[in-house]
N, CA, C and O atoms as a GROMACS GRO file, in nm:
protein
  588
    1UNK      N    1   1.048  -0.426  -2.235
    1UNK     CA    2   0.948  -0.462  -2.134
    1UNK      C    3   1.002  -0.426  -1.996
    1UNK      O    4   1.113  -0.464  -1.960
    2UNK      N    5   0.922  -0.353  -1.919
    2UNK     CA    6   0.960  -0.314  -1.784
    2UNK      C    7   0.919  -0.423  -1.684
    2UNK      O    8   0.815  -0.488  -1.701
    3UNK      N    9   1.000  -0.441  -1.582
    3UNK     CA   10   0.958  -0.525  -1.471
    3UNK      C   11   0.865  -0.443  -1.382
    3UNK      O   12   0.855  -0.321  -1.396
    4UNK      N   13   0.797  -0.510  -1.291
    4UNK     CA   14   0.710  -0.440  -1.198
    4UNK      C   15   0.790  -0.341  -1.112
    4UNK      O   16   0.744  -0.230  -1.085
    5UNK      N   17   0.910  -0.382  -1.070
    5UNK     CA   18   0.995  -0.295  -0.989
    5UNK      C   19   1.039  -0.172  -1.069
    5UNK      O   20   1.039  -0.061  -1.017
    6UNK      N   21   1.076  -0.191  -1.195
    6UNK     CA   22   1.116  -0.078  -1.280
    6UNK      C   23   0.998   0.016  -1.305
    6UNK      O   24   1.015   0.138  -1.306
    7UNK      N   25   0.880  -0.041  -1.325
    7UNK     CA   26   0.760   0.042  -1.346
    7UNK      C   27   0.727   0.121  -1.221
    7UNK      O   28   0.684   0.236  -1.230
    8UNK      N   29   0.746   0.061  -1.104
    8UNK     CA   30   0.721   0.132  -0.978
    8UNK      C   31   0.814   0.252  -0.965
    8UNK      O   32   0.771   0.362  -0.928
    9UNK      N   33   0.941   0.232  -0.996
    9UNK     CA   34   1.036   0.343  -0.989
    9UNK      C   35   1.004   0.450  -1.093
    9UNK      O   36   1.016   0.569  -1.066
   10UNK      N   37   0.963   0.407  -1.211
   10UNK     CA   38   0.923   0.503  -1.315
   10UNK      C   39   0.802   0.585  -1.269
   10UNK      O   40   0.794   0.705  -1.294
   11UNK      N   41   0.708   0.520  -1.201
   11UNK     CA   42   0.590   0.590  -1.150
   11UNK      C   43   0.630   0.693  -1.044
   11UNK      O   44   0.580   0.805  -1.045
   12UNK      N   45   0.720   0.656  -0.954
   12UNK     CA   46   0.765   0.750  -0.851
   12UNK      C   47   0.834   0.870  -0.914
   12UNK      O   48   0.811   0.984  -0.873
   13UNK      N   49   0.918   0.846  -1.013
   13UNK     CA   50   0.988   0.956  -1.080
   13UNK      C   51   0.890   1.042  -1.160
   13UNK      O   52   0.903   1.165  -1.162
   14UNK      N   53   0.792   0.979  -1.224
   14UNK     CA   54   0.693   1.054  -1.302
   14UNK      C   55   0.607   1.142  -1.211
   14UNK      O   56   0.568   1.252  -1.250
   15UNK      N   57   0.578   1.093  -1.092
   15UNK     CA   58   0.502   1.176  -0.995
   15UNK      C   59   0.576   1.305  -0.967
   15UNK      O   60   0.514   1.412  -0.964
   16UNK      N   61   0.705   1.297  -0.948
   16UNK     CA   62   0.785   1.416  -0.920
   16UNK      C   63   0.788   1.506  -1.045
   16UNK      O   64   0.769   1.627  -1.035
   17UNK      N   65   0.812   1.445  -1.159
   17UNK     CA   66   0.822   1.522  -1.284
   17UNK      C   67   0.692   1.593  -1.318
   17UNK      O   68   0.694   1.707  -1.364
   18UNK      N   69   0.579   1.527  -1.297
   18UNK     CA   70   0.449   1.582  -1.337
   18UNK      C   71   0.380   1.660  -1.225
   18UNK      O   72   0.291   1.741  -1.252
   19UNK      N   73   0.419   1.635  -1.100
   19UNK     CA   74   0.352   1.700  -0.987
   19UNK      C   75   0.219   1.638  -0.950
   19UNK      O   76   0.143   1.696  -0.872
   20UNK      N   77   0.192   1.522  -1.004
   20UNK     CA   78   0.066   1.452  -0.976
   20UNK      C   79   0.075   1.385  -0.839
   20UNK      O   80   0.180   1.333  -0.801
   21UNK      N   81  -0.035   1.386  -0.765
   21UNK     CA   82  -0.038   1.324  -0.632
   21UNK      C   83  -0.094   1.182  -0.641
   21UNK      O   84  -0.157   1.144  -0.740
   22UNK      N   85  -0.071   1.106  -0.536
   22UNK     CA   86  -0.129   0.971  -0.528
   22UNK      C   87  -0.282   0.981  -0.530
   22UNK      O   88  -0.349   0.896  -0.589
   23UNK      N   89  -0.336   1.084  -0.465
   23UNK     CA   90  -0.482   1.101  -0.463
   23UNK      C   91  -0.536   1.127  -0.604
   23UNK      O   92  -0.642   1.074  -0.640
   24UNK      N   93  -0.466   1.206  -0.683
   24UNK     CA   94  -0.509   1.230  -0.821
   24UNK      C   95  -0.502   1.102  -0.904
   24UNK      O   96  -0.590   1.075  -0.985
   25UNK      N   97  -0.399   1.023  -0.882
   25UNK     CA   98  -0.387   0.895  -0.952
   25UNK      C   99  -0.502   0.803  -0.912
   25UNK      O  100  -0.561   0.736  -0.997
   26UNK      N  101  -0.533   0.799  -0.783
   26UNK     CA  102  -0.642   0.714  -0.736
   26UNK      C  103  -0.775   0.756  -0.798
   26UNK      O  104  -0.856   0.672  -0.837
   27UNK      N  105  -0.797   0.886  -0.807
   27UNK     CA  106  -0.920   0.935  -0.867
   27UNK      C  107  -0.928   0.895  -1.015
   27UNK      O  108  -1.034   0.856  -1.064
   28UNK      N  109  -0.817   0.906  -1.085
   28UNK     CA  110  -0.812   0.868  -1.226
   28UNK      C  111  -0.835   0.718  -1.245
   28UNK      O  112  -0.904   0.676  -1.337
   29UNK      N  113  -0.775   0.639  -1.156
   29UNK     CA  114  -0.786   0.493  -1.165
   29UNK      C  115  -0.923   0.445  -1.117
   29UNK      O  116  -0.974   0.344  -1.164
   30UNK      N  117  -0.983   0.520  -1.022
   30UNK     CA  118  -1.113   0.481  -0.970
   30UNK      C  119  -1.105   0.383  -0.854
   30UNK      O  120  -1.196   0.303  -0.832
   31UNK      N  121  -0.995   0.390  -0.779
   31UNK     CA  122  -0.974   0.302  -0.664
   31UNK      C  123  -0.932   0.386  -0.544
   31UNK      O  124  -0.897   0.503  -0.560
   32UNK      N  125  -0.935   0.329  -0.422
   32UNK     CA  126  -0.887   0.402  -0.304
   32UNK      C  127  -0.738   0.438  -0.318
   32UNK      O  128  -0.662   0.369  -0.386
   33UNK      N  129  -0.700   0.546  -0.254
   33UNK     CA  130  -0.564   0.596  -0.268
   33UNK      C  131  -0.460   0.496  -0.217
   33UNK      O  132  -0.356   0.480  -0.281
   34UNK      N  133  -0.484   0.430  -0.106
   34UNK     CA  134  -0.386   0.334  -0.055
   34UNK      C  135  -0.370   0.216  -0.150
   34UNK      O  136  -0.258   0.171  -0.175
   35UNK      N  137  -0.481   0.166  -0.206
   35UNK     CA  138  -0.473   0.054  -0.301
   35UNK      C  139  -0.398   0.097  -0.426
   35UNK      O  140  -0.311   0.025  -0.474
   36UNK      N  141  -0.431   0.214  -0.479
   36UNK     CA  142  -0.368   0.263  -0.601
   36UNK      C  143  -0.218   0.282  -0.581
   36UNK      O  144  -0.138   0.244  -0.666
   37UNK      N  145  -0.181   0.342  -0.468
   37UNK     CA  146  -0.039   0.363  -0.438
   37UNK      C  147   0.033   0.229  -0.431
   37UNK      O  148   0.139   0.213  -0.491
   38UNK      N  149  -0.024   0.134  -0.358
   38UNK     CA  150   0.038   0.001  -0.347
   38UNK      C  151   0.049  -0.065  -0.484
   38UNK      O  152   0.151  -0.127  -0.514
   39UNK      N  153  -0.054  -0.053  -0.566
   39UNK     CA  154  -0.051  -0.113  -0.700
   39UNK      C  155   0.059  -0.053  -0.785
   39UNK      O  156   0.134  -0.125  -0.852
   40UNK      N  157   0.069   0.079  -0.784
   40UNK     CA  158   0.171   0.145  -0.865
   40UNK      C  159   0.312   0.122  -0.811
   40UNK      O  160   0.410   0.136  -0.884
   41UNK      N  161   0.322   0.087  -0.684
   41UNK     CA  162   0.451   0.052  -0.626
   41UNK      C  163   0.480  -0.098  -0.639
   41UNK      O  164   0.580  -0.147  -0.586
   42UNK      N  165   0.393  -0.169  -0.710
   42UNK     CA  166   0.421  -0.307  -0.746
   42UNK      C  167   0.359  -0.414  -0.660
   42UNK      O  168   0.396  -0.531  -0.673
   43UNK      N  169   0.265  -0.380  -0.571
   43UNK     CA  170   0.212  -0.479  -0.479
   43UNK      C  171   0.076  -0.538  -0.518
   43UNK      O  172   0.031  -0.633  -0.454
   44UNK      N  173   0.010  -0.484  -0.619
   44UNK     CA  174  -0.117  -0.537  -0.668
   44UNK      C  175  -0.117  -0.532  -0.820
   44UNK      O  176  -0.054  -0.444  -0.879
   45UNK      N  177  -0.188  -0.624  -0.885
   45UNK     CA  178  -0.206  -0.610  -1.029
   45UNK      C  179  -0.322  -0.515  -1.057
   45UNK      O  180  -0.424  -0.520  -0.989
   46UNK      N  181  -0.307  -0.430  -1.155
   46UNK     CA  182  -0.415  -0.341  -1.196
   46UNK      C  183  -0.488  -0.402  -1.314
   46UNK      O  184  -0.429  -0.480  -1.390
   47UNK      N  185  -0.615  -0.367  -1.329
   47UNK     CA  186  -0.686  -0.404  -1.449
   47UNK      C  187  -0.631  -0.324  -1.567
   47UNK      O  188  -0.564  -0.223  -1.549
   48UNK      N  189  -0.661  -0.370  -1.688
   48UNK     CA  190  -0.607  -0.306  -1.809
   48UNK      C  191  -0.643  -0.158  -1.815
   48UNK      O  192  -0.555  -0.075  -1.838
   49UNK      N  193  -0.769  -0.125  -1.796
   49UNK     CA  194  -0.812   0.015  -1.802
   49UNK      C  195  -0.747   0.099  -1.694
   49UNK      O  196  -0.706   0.212  -1.719
   50UNK      N  197  -0.738   0.044  -1.572
   50UNK     CA  198  -0.674   0.115  -1.462
   50UNK      C  199  -0.528   0.145  -1.494
   50UNK      O  200  -0.480   0.257  -1.476
   51UNK      N  201  -0.458   0.043  -1.543
   51UNK     CA  202  -0.316   0.057  -1.575
   51UNK      C  203  -0.294   0.158  -1.687
   51UNK      O  204  -0.202   0.239  -1.682
   52UNK      N  205  -0.379   0.152  -1.788
   52UNK     CA  206  -0.365   0.246  -1.900
   52UNK      C  207  -0.391   0.389  -1.857
   52UNK      O  208  -0.320   0.481  -1.899
   53UNK      N  209  -0.493   0.410  -1.772
   53UNK     CA  210  -0.523   0.546  -1.724
   53UNK      C  211  -0.408   0.599  -1.638
   53UNK      O  212  -0.370   0.716  -1.651
   54UNK      N  213  -0.353   0.514  -1.552
   54UNK     CA  214  -0.241   0.557  -1.467
   54UNK      C  215  -0.118   0.590  -1.551
   54UNK      O  216  -0.054   0.693  -1.531
   55UNK      N  217  -0.086   0.504  -1.645
   55UNK     CA  218   0.031   0.526  -1.731
   55UNK      C  219   0.015   0.654  -1.813
   55UNK      O  220   0.111   0.728  -1.832
   56UNK      N  221  -0.105   0.679  -1.860
   56UNK     CA  222  -0.130   0.800  -1.939
   56UNK      C  223  -0.113   0.925  -1.852
   56UNK      O  224  -0.048   1.020  -1.894
   57UNK      N  225  -0.171   0.925  -1.734
   57UNK     CA  226  -0.162   1.041  -1.646
   57UNK      C  227  -0.017   1.068  -1.606
   57UNK      O  228   0.025   1.183  -1.594
   58UNK      N  229   0.060   0.961  -1.586
   58UNK     CA  230   0.200   0.975  -1.547
   58UNK      C  231   0.292   0.997  -1.666
   58UNK      O  232   0.413   1.012  -1.650
   59UNK      N  233   0.234   0.999  -1.786
   59UNK     CA  234   0.311   1.017  -1.909
   59UNK      C  235   0.415   0.907  -1.927
   59UNK      O  236   0.528   0.932  -1.968
   60UNK      N  237   0.374   0.784  -1.894
   60UNK     CA  238   0.458   0.666  -1.913
   60UNK      C  239   0.404   0.589  -2.033
   60UNK      O  240   0.288   0.608  -2.072
   61UNK      N  241   0.482   0.504  -2.090
   61UNK     CA  242   0.440   0.431  -2.209
   61UNK      C  243   0.362   0.304  -2.182
   61UNK      O  244   0.325   0.273  -2.069
   62UNK      N  245   0.339   0.232  -2.291
   62UNK     CA  246   0.265   0.106  -2.285
   62UNK      C  247   0.335   0.002  -2.199
   62UNK      O  248   0.270  -0.080  -2.135
   63UNK      N  249   0.470   0.004  -2.198
   63UNK     CA  250   0.543  -0.094  -2.118
   63UNK      C  251   0.508  -0.081  -1.970
   63UNK      O  252   0.495  -0.181  -1.900
   64UNK      N  253   0.493   0.042  -1.922
   64UNK     CA  254   0.456   0.063  -1.782
   64UNK      C  255   0.315   0.012  -1.757
   64UNK      O  256   0.289  -0.052  -1.655
   65UNK      N  257   0.223   0.040  -1.850
   65UNK     CA  258   0.085  -0.007  -1.834
   65UNK      C  259   0.080  -0.159  -1.826
   65UNK      O  260   0.004  -0.215  -1.747
   66UNK      N  261   0.160  -0.226  -1.907
   66UNK     CA  262   0.164  -0.374  -1.904
   66UNK      C  263   0.222  -0.421  -1.771
   66UNK      O  264   0.169  -0.514  -1.709
   67UNK      N  265   0.330  -0.357  -1.726
   67UNK     CA  266   0.392  -0.396  -1.597
   67UNK      C  267   0.295  -0.376  -1.481
   67UNK      O  268   0.292  -0.458  -1.389
   68UNK      N  269   0.216  -0.268  -1.485
   68UNK     CA  270   0.118  -0.244  -1.378
   68UNK      C  271   0.013  -0.356  -1.371
   68UNK      O  272  -0.048  -0.376  -1.266
   69UNK      N  273  -0.007  -0.427  -1.482
   69UNK     CA  274  -0.109  -0.533  -1.488
   69UNK      C  275  -0.057  -0.670  -1.444
   69UNK      O  276  -0.136  -0.759  -1.415
   70UNK      N  277   0.074  -0.687  -1.439
   70UNK     CA  278   0.127  -0.820  -1.410
   70UNK      C  279   0.109  -0.856  -1.263
   70UNK      O  280   0.102  -0.770  -1.176
   71UNK      N  281   0.100  -0.986  -1.238
   71UNK     CA  282   0.083  -1.038  -1.102
   71UNK      C  283   0.212  -1.014  -1.024
   71UNK      O  284   0.319  -1.049  -1.071
   72UNK      N  285   0.203  -0.956  -0.905
   72UNK     CA  286   0.324  -0.924  -0.830
   72UNK      C  287   0.374  -1.040  -0.745
   72UNK      O  288   0.301  -1.135  -0.715
   73UNK      N  289   0.500  -1.029  -0.707
   73UNK     CA  290   0.554  -1.105  -0.596
   73UNK      C  291   0.544  -1.010  -0.479
   73UNK      O  292   0.621  -0.914  -0.471
   74UNK      N  293   0.451  -1.034  -0.388
   74UNK     CA  294   0.423  -0.936  -0.283
   74UNK      C  295   0.531  -0.937  -0.175
   74UNK      O  296   0.598  -1.037  -0.150
   75UNK      N  297   0.544  -0.822  -0.114
   75UNK     CA  298   0.646  -0.799  -0.013
   75UNK      C  299   0.754  -0.713  -0.074
   75UNK      O  300   0.819  -0.754  -0.170
   76UNK      N  301   0.772  -0.594  -0.021
   76UNK     CA  302   0.858  -0.497  -0.087
   76UNK      C  303   0.987  -0.467  -0.012
   76UNK      O  304   1.066  -0.384  -0.058
   77UNK      N  305   1.011  -0.532   0.099
   77UNK     CA  306   1.130  -0.499   0.176
   77UNK      C  307   1.250  -0.579   0.126
   77UNK      O  308   1.241  -0.698   0.098
   78UNK      N  309   1.363  -0.508   0.115
   78UNK     CA  310   1.486  -0.574   0.069
   78UNK      C  311   1.562  -0.642   0.181
   78UNK      O  312   1.649  -0.725   0.156
   79UNK      N  313   1.530  -0.607   0.306
   79UNK     CA  314   1.597  -0.666   0.422
   79UNK      C  315   1.491  -0.709   0.524
   79UNK      O  316   1.379  -0.658   0.523
   80UNK      N  317   1.528  -0.801   0.611
   80UNK     CA  318   1.434  -0.848   0.713
   80UNK      C  319   1.395  -0.736   0.808
   80UNK      O  320   1.278  -0.723   0.847
   81UNK      N  321   1.492  -0.655   0.847
   81UNK     CA  322   1.465  -0.538   0.930
   81UNK      C  323   1.479  -0.416   0.839
   81UNK      O  324   1.588  -0.389   0.787
   82UNK      N  325   1.370  -0.341   0.819
   82UNK     CA  326   1.377  -0.228   0.726
   82UNK      C  327   1.472  -0.119   0.776
   82UNK      O  328   1.485  -0.097   0.896
   83UNK      N  329   1.537  -0.052   0.681
   83UNK     CA  330   1.630   0.053   0.718
   83UNK      C  331   1.574   0.193   0.692
   83UNK      O  332   1.624   0.290   0.750
   84UNK      N  333   1.473   0.205   0.607
   84UNK     CA  334   1.410   0.335   0.586
   84UNK      C  335   1.344   0.378   0.716
   84UNK      O  336   1.268   0.300   0.774
   85UNK      N  337   1.369   0.501   0.764
   85UNK     CA  338   1.317   0.543   0.895
   85UNK      C  339   1.165   0.532   0.909
   85UNK      O  340   1.116   0.488   1.013
   86UNK      N  341   1.090   0.569   0.808
   86UNK     CA  342   0.944   0.562   0.818
   86UNK      C  343   0.897   0.417   0.828
   86UNK      O  344   0.813   0.384   0.912
   87UNK      N  345   0.951   0.332   0.742
   87UNK     CA  346   0.911   0.191   0.745
   87UNK      C  347   0.962   0.123   0.873
   87UNK      O  348   0.893   0.039   0.930
   88UNK      N  349   1.082   0.161   0.917
   88UNK     CA  350   1.134   0.104   1.041
   88UNK      C  351   1.043   0.136   1.159
   88UNK      O  352   1.021   0.049   1.244
   89UNK      N  353   0.990   0.257   1.167
   89UNK     CA  354   0.901   0.293   1.278
   89UNK      C  355   0.776   0.206   1.278
   89UNK      O  356   0.726   0.170   1.385
   90UNK      N  357   0.725   0.173   1.161
   90UNK     CA  358   0.609   0.083   1.156
   90UNK      C  359   0.650  -0.057   1.202
   90UNK      O  360   0.574  -0.125   1.272
   91UNK      N  361   0.768  -0.101   1.163
   91UNK     CA  362   0.822  -0.229   1.209
   91UNK      C  363   0.833  -0.227   1.361
   91UNK      O  364   0.799  -0.324   1.429
   92UNK      N  365   0.882  -0.114   1.415
   92UNK     CA  366   0.896  -0.098   1.559
   92UNK      C  367   0.760  -0.104   1.628
   92UNK      O  368   0.747  -0.163   1.735
   93UNK      N  369   0.659  -0.042   1.568
   93UNK     CA  370   0.523  -0.047   1.624
   93UNK      C  371   0.477  -0.192   1.636
   93UNK      O  372   0.422  -0.231   1.739
   94UNK      N  373   0.500  -0.271   1.531
   94UNK     CA  374   0.458  -0.411   1.534
   94UNK      C  375   0.540  -0.489   1.637
   94UNK      O  376   0.486  -0.576   1.706
   95UNK      N  377   0.670  -0.458   1.649
   95UNK     CA  378   0.754  -0.525   1.749
   95UNK      C  379   0.703  -0.496   1.891
   95UNK      O  380   0.699  -0.586   1.975
   96UNK      N  381   0.664  -0.372   1.917
   96UNK     CA  382   0.621  -0.333   2.051
   96UNK      C  383   0.476  -0.371   2.076
   96UNK      O  384   0.442  -0.426   2.181
   97UNK      N  385   0.388  -0.342   1.979
   97UNK     CA  386   0.245  -0.359   2.001
   97UNK      C  387   0.186  -0.484   1.934
   97UNK      O  388   0.068  -0.514   1.953
   98UNK      N  389   0.265  -0.557   1.857
   98UNK     CA  390   0.214  -0.677   1.791
   98UNK      C  391   0.150  -0.777   1.886
   98UNK      O  392   0.038  -0.822   1.861
   99UNK      N  393   0.219  -0.814   1.997
   99UNK     CA  394   0.158  -0.906   2.092
   99UNK      C  395   0.028  -0.852   2.154
   99UNK      O  396  -0.065  -0.927   2.180
  100UNK      N  397   0.023  -0.720   2.177
  100UNK     CA  398  -0.098  -0.659   2.230
  100UNK      C  399  -0.212  -0.667   2.130
  100UNK      O  400  -0.324  -0.702   2.164
  101UNK      N  401  -0.181  -0.634   2.006
  101UNK     CA  402  -0.283  -0.642   1.900
  101UNK      C  403  -0.336  -0.785   1.890
  101UNK      O  404  -0.457  -0.807   1.880
  102UNK      N  405  -0.245  -0.882   1.891
  102UNK     CA  406  -0.285  -1.023   1.884
  102UNK      C  407  -0.377  -1.060   2.000
  102UNK      O  408  -0.482  -1.121   1.979
  103UNK      N  409  -0.339  -1.023   2.122
  103UNK     CA  410  -0.420  -1.053   2.240
  103UNK      C  411  -0.559  -0.990   2.228
  103UNK      O  412  -0.659  -1.055   2.259
  104UNK      N  413  -0.565  -0.865   2.184
  104UNK     CA  414  -0.694  -0.796   2.175
  104UNK      C  415  -0.782  -0.855   2.065
  104UNK      O  416  -0.903  -0.865   2.082
  105UNK      N  417  -0.721  -0.896   1.954
  105UNK     CA  418  -0.799  -0.963   1.849
  105UNK      C  419  -0.858  -1.092   1.904
  105UNK      O  420  -0.976  -1.121   1.883
  106UNK      N  421  -0.776  -1.171   1.974
  106UNK     CA  422  -0.826  -1.298   2.028
  106UNK      C  423  -0.932  -1.277   2.135
  106UNK      O  424  -1.030  -1.351   2.141
  107UNK      N  425  -0.913  -1.177   2.220
  107UNK     CA  426  -1.011  -1.151   2.325
  107UNK      C  427  -1.144  -1.104   2.267
  107UNK      O  428  -1.250  -1.146   2.312
  108UNK      N  429  -1.139  -1.016   2.167
  108UNK     CA  430  -1.261  -0.956   2.114
  108UNK      C  431  -1.326  -1.040   2.004
  108UNK      O  432  -1.448  -1.034   1.985
  109UNK      N  433  -1.246  -1.118   1.932
  109UNK     CA  434  -1.301  -1.190   1.816
  109UNK      C  435  -1.290  -1.342   1.827
  109UNK      O  436  -1.368  -1.413   1.764
  110UNK      N  437  -1.196  -1.391   1.904
  110UNK     CA  438  -1.173  -1.534   1.913
  110UNK      C  439  -1.040  -1.570   1.849
  110UNK      O  440  -0.960  -1.484   1.814
  111UNK      N  441  -1.018  -1.701   1.836
  111UNK     CA  442  -0.893  -1.752   1.782
  111UNK      C  443  -0.894  -1.734   1.631
  111UNK      O  444  -0.961  -1.808   1.559
  112UNK      N  445  -0.818  -1.635   1.583
  112UNK     CA  446  -0.814  -1.608   1.440
  112UNK      C  447  -0.717  -1.496   1.409
  112UNK      O  448  -0.637  -1.456   1.493
  113UNK      N  449  -0.725  -1.446   1.286
  113UNK     CA  450  -0.633  -1.344   1.240
  113UNK      C  451  -0.706  -1.234   1.166
  113UNK      O  452  -0.824  -1.247   1.130
  114UNK      N  453  -0.635  -1.124   1.143
  114UNK     CA  454  -0.685  -1.018   1.057
  114UNK      C  455  -0.629  -1.043   0.917
  114UNK      O  456  -0.509  -1.062   0.900
  115UNK      N  457  -0.716  -1.044   0.819
  115UNK     CA  458  -0.675  -1.068   0.681
  115UNK      C  459  -0.600  -0.948   0.625
  115UNK      O  460  -0.638  -0.834   0.648
  116UNK      N  461  -0.495  -0.975   0.551
  116UNK     CA  462  -0.427  -0.871   0.474
  116UNK      C  463  -0.466  -0.882   0.327
  116UNK      O  464  -0.416  -0.808   0.243
  117UNK      N  465  -0.557  -0.974   0.297
  117UNK     CA  466  -0.608  -0.990   0.160
  117UNK      C  467  -0.739  -0.914   0.147
  117UNK      O  468  -0.755  -0.834   0.055
  118UNK      N  469  -0.831  -0.938   0.238
  118UNK     CA  470  -0.956  -0.861   0.243
  118UNK      C  471  -0.928  -0.746   0.338
  118UNK      O  472  -0.954  -0.756   0.458
  119UNK      N  473  -0.874  -0.637   0.285
  119UNK     CA  474  -0.807  -0.538   0.368
  119UNK      C  475  -0.825  -0.397   0.313
  119UNK      O  476  -0.827  -0.376   0.192
  120UNK      N  477  -0.838  -0.302   0.403
  120UNK     CA  478  -0.843  -0.160   0.367
  120UNK      C  479  -0.742  -0.086   0.453
  120UNK      O  480  -0.718  -0.122   0.568
  121UNK      N  481  -0.683   0.018   0.396
  121UNK     CA  482  -0.582   0.098   0.464
  121UNK      C  483  -0.614   0.244   0.442
  121UNK      O  484  -0.654   0.283   0.332
  122UNK      N  485  -0.596   0.325   0.546
  122UNK     CA  486  -0.613   0.468   0.531
  122UNK      C  487  -0.504   0.537   0.612
  122UNK      O  488  -0.471   0.495   0.723
  123UNK      N  489  -0.448   0.643   0.555
  123UNK     CA  490  -0.349   0.725   0.623
  123UNK      C  491  -0.401   0.868   0.623
  123UNK      O  492  -0.440   0.921   0.519
  124UNK      N  493  -0.402   0.929   0.741
  124UNK     CA  494  -0.460   1.062   0.754
  124UNK      C  495  -0.372   1.148   0.844
  124UNK      O  496  -0.323   1.102   0.946
  125UNK      N  497  -0.355   1.274   0.804
  125UNK     CA  498  -0.287   1.373   0.888
  125UNK      C  499  -0.393   1.446   0.968
  125UNK      O  500  -0.489   1.498   0.912
  126UNK      N  501  -0.376   1.449   1.100
  126UNK     CA  502  -0.474   1.511   1.188
  126UNK      C  503  -0.406   1.625   1.265
  126UNK      O  504  -0.308   1.601   1.336
  127UNK      N  505  -0.457   1.748   1.250
  127UNK     CA  506  -0.398   1.860   1.324
  127UNK      C  507  -0.410   1.839   1.475
  127UNK      O  508  -0.510   1.788   1.524
  128UNK      N  509  -0.306   1.880   1.546
  128UNK     CA  510  -0.303   1.870   1.691
  128UNK      C  511  -0.221   1.988   1.744
  128UNK      O  512  -0.114   2.017   1.689
  129UNK      N  513  -0.267   2.056   1.848
  129UNK     CA  514  -0.193   2.171   1.901
  129UNK      C  515  -0.050   2.137   1.945
  129UNK      O  516   0.037   2.224   1.945
  130UNK      N  517  -0.027   2.012   1.981
  130UNK     CA  518   0.108   1.971   2.026
  130UNK      C  519   0.191   1.915   1.910
  130UNK      O  520   0.301   1.864   1.933
  131UNK      N  521   0.142   1.924   1.789
  131UNK     CA  522   0.210   1.870   1.671
  131UNK      C  523   0.117   1.775   1.598
  131UNK      O  524   0.053   1.690   1.658
  132UNK      N  525   0.111   1.791   1.467
  132UNK     CA  526   0.021   1.708   1.387
  132UNK      C  527   0.045   1.560   1.412
  132UNK      O  528   0.157   1.517   1.442
  133UNK      N  529  -0.062   1.482   1.399
  133UNK     CA  530  -0.059   1.338   1.422
  133UNK      C  531  -0.079   1.265   1.290
  133UNK      O  532  -0.139   1.319   1.197
  134UNK      N  533  -0.032   1.145   1.282
  134UNK     CA  534  -0.057   1.056   1.169
  134UNK      C  535  -0.145   0.944   1.220
  134UNK      O  536  -0.109   0.874   1.315
  135UNK      N  537  -0.261   0.926   1.158
  135UNK     CA  538  -0.353   0.819   1.196
  135UNK      C  539  -0.352   0.716   1.083
  135UNK      O  540  -0.386   0.747   0.969
  136UNK      N  541  -0.312   0.596   1.117
  136UNK     CA  542  -0.308   0.485   1.021
  136UNK      C  543  -0.416   0.386   1.062
  136UNK      O  544  -0.413   0.334   1.174
  137UNK      N  545  -0.509   0.361   0.973
  137UNK     CA  546  -0.616   0.265   1.001
  137UNK      C  547  -0.591   0.139   0.918
  137UNK      O  548  -0.585   0.144   0.796
  138UNK      N  549  -0.577   0.027   0.987
  138UNK     CA  550  -0.565  -0.104   0.924
  138UNK      C  551  -0.698  -0.174   0.945
  138UNK      O  552  -0.738  -0.201   1.058
  139UNK      N  553  -0.768  -0.203   0.838
  139UNK     CA  554  -0.903  -0.256   0.847
  139UNK      C  555  -0.908  -0.387   0.769
  139UNK      O  556  -0.929  -0.388   0.648
  140UNK      N  557  -0.887  -0.498   0.841
  140UNK     CA  558  -0.885  -0.630   0.777
  140UNK      C  559  -0.998  -0.717   0.824
  140UNK      O  560  -1.041  -0.707   0.939
  141UNK      N  561  -1.046  -0.801   0.736
  141UNK     CA  562  -1.152  -0.895   0.772
  141UNK      C  563  -1.099  -0.995   0.876
  141UNK      O  564  -0.986  -1.043   0.866
  142UNK      N  565  -1.181  -1.024   0.974
  142UNK     CA  566  -1.146  -1.124   1.074
  142UNK      C  567  -1.166  -1.262   1.014
  142UNK      O  568  -1.271  -1.292   0.958
  143UNK      N  569  -1.064  -1.346   1.026
  143UNK     CA  570  -1.071  -1.484   0.978
  143UNK      C  571  -1.046  -1.579   1.094
  143UNK      O  572  -0.934  -1.588   1.144
  144UNK      N  573  -1.150  -1.652   1.138
  144UNK     CA  574  -1.130  -1.746   1.248
  144UNK      C  575  -1.051  -1.868   1.200
  144UNK      O  576  -1.064  -1.912   1.086
  145UNK      N  577  -0.970  -1.920   1.290
  145UNK     CA  578  -0.903  -2.047   1.260
  145UNK      C  579  -1.009  -2.156   1.258
  145UNK      O  580  -1.101  -2.157   1.340
  146UNK      N  581  -0.994  -2.246   1.167
  146UNK     CA  582  -1.087  -2.360   1.160
  146UNK      C  583  -1.009  -2.488   1.186
  146UNK      O  584  -0.917  -2.522   1.112
  147UNK      N  585  -1.047  -2.557   1.291
  147UNK     CA  586  -0.978  -2.681   1.331
  147UNK      C  587  -1.059  -2.801   1.299
  147UNK      O  588  -1.017  -2.913   1.326
   0.00000   0.00000   0.00000
């Protein structure tokens, strides 16, 4: 029996071995690419059919399909401050712009938060003459505090 973490690593290795993209996996699973990627990396449970289709496309066995279905312990960072350069830059963005984002949410929506449960994510490469840009869209439901 594979753990969710072991299944995630198996999925990453299978992607390289098979040449399959996250977008192809998402199409096979029938979910958005960001959700599918997060699920296969261990952050969401997949339905039985979704897990079986992903495991089959990645040429992984039944153990991986079962692991993809299990309820995760969410949060994937091994340290409080991430050391991977890409993840660290996102951490840095939140460190620098987090208070601004909070202020703008409160000003535009009121006293509340953006949900990470009712949430959509998109990552897009946008051509730019001065160097391609990465556009990350975080789209979470607004949840007002209730006192």
